C-alpha positions in Angstrom: 0.2 0.4 0.5 3.1 2.2 0.8 4.0 2.0 -3.4 0.0 2.7 -4.3 0.5 6.4 -2.2 4.5 6.8 -3.8 2.5 6.9 -7.5 -0.1 9.6 -6.5 2.0 11.7 -4.7 4.3 12.1 -7.6 1.7 13.0 -9.6 0.6 16.2 -6.3 3.6 17.5 -7.4 3.5 18.8 -10.8 0.2 20.4 -10.3 1.9 23.3 -8.5 3.8 25.2 -11.5 2.6 25.4 -15.6 4.3 26.5 -18.1 1.9 28.2 -21.0 3.1 27.7 -24.6 2.0 29.5 -27.7 -0.6 26.4 -28.6 -4.6 26.0 -28.4 -3.6 23.4 -25.6 -0.9 25.0 -23.7 2.1 22.4 -22.3 3.3 22.1 -18.9 6.6 23.0 -17.7 8.6 20.1 -16.3 9.1 19.9 -12.9 10.9 18.0 -10.4 10.0 17.2 -6.8 9.3 15.0 -3.4 5.5 13.7 -2.4 5.9 12.4 1.0 2.3 9.9 2.3 1.5 11.7 5.8 -1.3 10.0 8.3 -2.3 13.5 10.0 -3.9 13.4 13.7 -4.1 16.7 13.6 -4.5 18.9 10.4 -5.0 22.7 12.0 -1.1 22.1 13.7 0.0 20.3 10.9 -0.8 23.3 8.5 0.7 26.0 11.2 3.9 24.0 11.3 4.3 24.0 7.3 3.0 27.8 7.4 6.0 28.4 10.0 9.0 26.8 8.3 7.6 28.0 5.3 8.1 31.8 6.5 11.1 31.0 8.4 14.6 32.9 7.6 15.3 28.7 5.6 11.8 28.4 3.9 12.3 31.8 2.4 15.7 30.7 0.5 13.6 26.7 -1.1 13.8 27.8 -4.6 10.4 25.2 -4.5 7.0 25.5 -3.3 5.3 23.0 -0.9 1.4 21.5 -1.4 -0.4 20.2 1.5 -3.4 18.5 0.0 -5.8 15.9 1.8 -6.6 12.6 0.0 -10.4 12.1 -0.8 -9.5 8.9 -2.4 -7.2 6.2 -1.6 -8.6 3.5 -1.5 -7.1 1.4 1.7 -4.7 2.7 1.7 -3.7 5.4 5.8 -2.8 8.4 3.9 -4.7 11.1 4.8 -2.4 14.0 3.3 0.4 14.6 1.0 2.8 17.5 1.2 3.8 17.8 -2.5 7.4 20.0 -2.7 7.6 20.6 -6.1 11.2 22.5 -7.4 11.8 23.6 -11.1 15.1 21.1 -11.7 16.8 18.9 -9.7 19.6 21.1 -8.8 17.3 23.5 -7.4 16.4 20.3 -5.2 19.8 19.6 -4.2 20.2 23.4 -3.1 17.1 23.1 -1.0 18.6 19.8 0.2 21.5 21.6 1.4 19.6 24.6 2.8 17.6 22.4 4.7 20.7 20.3 6.1 22.3 22.8 8.3 19.0 24.5 9.5 17.6 24.8 13.0 13.6 25.9 11.0 14.2 22.7 9.4 15.0 20.8 12.2 11.9 22.7 14.8 10.2 21.5 11.9 10.5 17.6 11.9 10.0 17.8 15.1 6.5 19.7 15.3 5.2 17.6 12.4 6.4 14.3 14.1 3.7 15.4 17.1 0.6 15.2 14.8 2.0 13.0 11.7 3.4 9.9 10.7 5.6 9.8 7.5 4.3 7.1 5.3 6.0 6.8 2.0 8.3 9.4 -0.4 9.3 9.3 -3.1 10.8 11.4 -6.6 8.5 12.1 -10.0 9.5 14.4 -13.2 6.8 16.3 -15.7 7.2 15.4 -19.2 6.3 18.6 -20.1 3.3 16.7 -21.8 -0.4 17.5 -21.3 -2.5 21.1 -21.3 -2.5 23.3 -18.7 -5.2 26.3 -21.3 -7.2 27.0 -17.9 -4.0 27.8 -15.4 -5.7 25.7 -12.7 -2.6 25.5 -10.9 -2.7 24.7 -7.1 -4.4 26.7 -4.5 -7.0 25.6 -1.8 -10.0 24.0 -3.1 -8.3 22.5 -6.1 -9.4 19.2 -7.1 -7.3 16.3 -8.0 -7.5 12.9 -9.8 -4.7 10.6 -10.0 -4.7 7.8 -13.2 -1.5 5.5 -12.0 -0.4 3.7 -15.2 2.1 1.2 -16.2 3.5 1.7 -20.1 5.7 -1.0 -21.6 6.2 1.6 -24.6 6.9 4.9 -23.3 7.6 6.5 -26.4 3.9 5.2 -28.4 2.3 6.0 -25.5 2.8 9.8 -25.1 2.1 9.8 -28.9 -1.0 9.2 -28.4 -1.6 11.2 -25.5 -0.3 14.2 -26.8 -2.9 13.1 -29.7 -6.1 13.1 -27.6 -5.0 16.0 -25.5 -4.6 17.8 -28.6 -7.9 16.4 -30.0 -10.6 16.6 -26.7 -12.8 18.9 -25.2 -10.8 19.3 -21.2 -13.0 21.7 -20.4 -12.4 23.7 -17.7 -9.8 21.4 -16.3 -6.3 20.4 -17.3 -4.9 17.4 -17.7 -1.1 16.5 -17.1 1.1 12.8 -17.4 3.8 12.8 -14.9 7.1 10.0 -14.9 7.5 8.4 -11.9 11.6 8.5 -10.7 11.4 6.6 -8.1 8.5 5.1 -6.3 5.4 3.3 -7.8 3.1 1.0 -7.3 3.9 -2.6 -8.8 4.9 -1.7 -12.0 3.4 1.6 -12.4 6.3 4.0 -14.6 3.7 7.0 -14.8 1.0 9.6 -13.7 -1.7 11.2 -15.3 -3.5 14.2 -13.5 -6.8 16.2 -13.7 -7.3 18.7 -11.8 -10.5 21.5 -11.9 -11.6 23.9 -8.9 -14.2 21.2 -7.4 -14.1 17.1 -7.3 -17.1 18.2 -9.2 -15.7 19.8 -12.1 -13.2 17.2 -12.5 -15.1 14.1 -12.2 -18.2 15.0 -14.6 -15.5 16.9 -17.1 -13.9 12.8 -16.8 -17.2 11.3 -17.4 -17.7 13.8 -20.5 -14.6 12.8 -22.4 -15.6 9.0 -21.8 -17.6 9.2 -24.8 -15.7 11.3 -27.2 -14.4 9.6 -30.3 -10.7 11.2 -29.8 -10.7 8.4 -26.6 -11.9 6.1 -27.3 -9.8 6.0 -29.9 -6.6 7.1 -27.8 -8.2 3.5 -25.7 -7.8 1.1 -28.9 -4.0 3.1 -29.8 -2.6 1.7 -26.3 -4.9 -0.7 -24.9 -1.8 -3.4 -25.3 0.8 -1.0 -23.8 -1.1 0.3 -20.8 -2.6 -1.2 -17.3 -4.5 1.3 -15.1 -2.9 0.3 -11.7 -5.0 2.8 -9.1 -7.1 5.5 -9.5 -6.2 8.4 -6.5 -8.8 11.4 -5.9 -7.2 14.5 -3.6 -8.2 18.2 -2.6 -5.3 21.0 -2.2 -5.5 23.1 1.4 -2.8 25.3 1.0 0.1 26.0 -1.0 3.7 27.7 1.0 7.0 29.1 -0.7 8.1 30.1 -4.3 9.7 29.2 -7.8 12.2 31.5 -8.1 15.6 30.6 -7.6 
């Protein structure tokens, strides 16, 4: 079950920052990051501790953002919340690790979180730069996310079919991105497709509408022999901390 959370947590990060390009379907940026699955006993104290750290001298130096998400649906998993820490590059991630390693603010955060939560899992991801963020949903309180964990045997063929489907599909008021798993995952999970919207209802209604479209049905036929769905997860954003600047 911990591996399930590793996969879904990796998904969560990519929705925190996107970069629009000149196209009818804007493409997402390609950040990297870590995700942590938590079983939280006091959500308010947990959020307060995160806010305190990110407002501290150390937190203000970190080149990245942290997204706190409440898990709405994840099967039998013990995870109640996810913390997604997103960086614009691996160099920025390394810089953050170095800053925290010598920080009293970081040590205080770990002690405070330890008192109100249990760390269940950690994992790493990379954005693929594929998908559409034309609606610029991003991350923020109330934003809902559907994560589809998949195992792909032919990544190049899948990516081509997936992006063609995205370009020909009406995504309504939702954004969709594709994430590559660099560490962690459920079984053979290699990628995660993330759909974000302003509410759980908006996300699920759009997914139901897309399933009847010919472009989506064509996509399913094209990837049927190279893709397996491992898990579906739903979360809602609670808070966002930090900055993506250097």
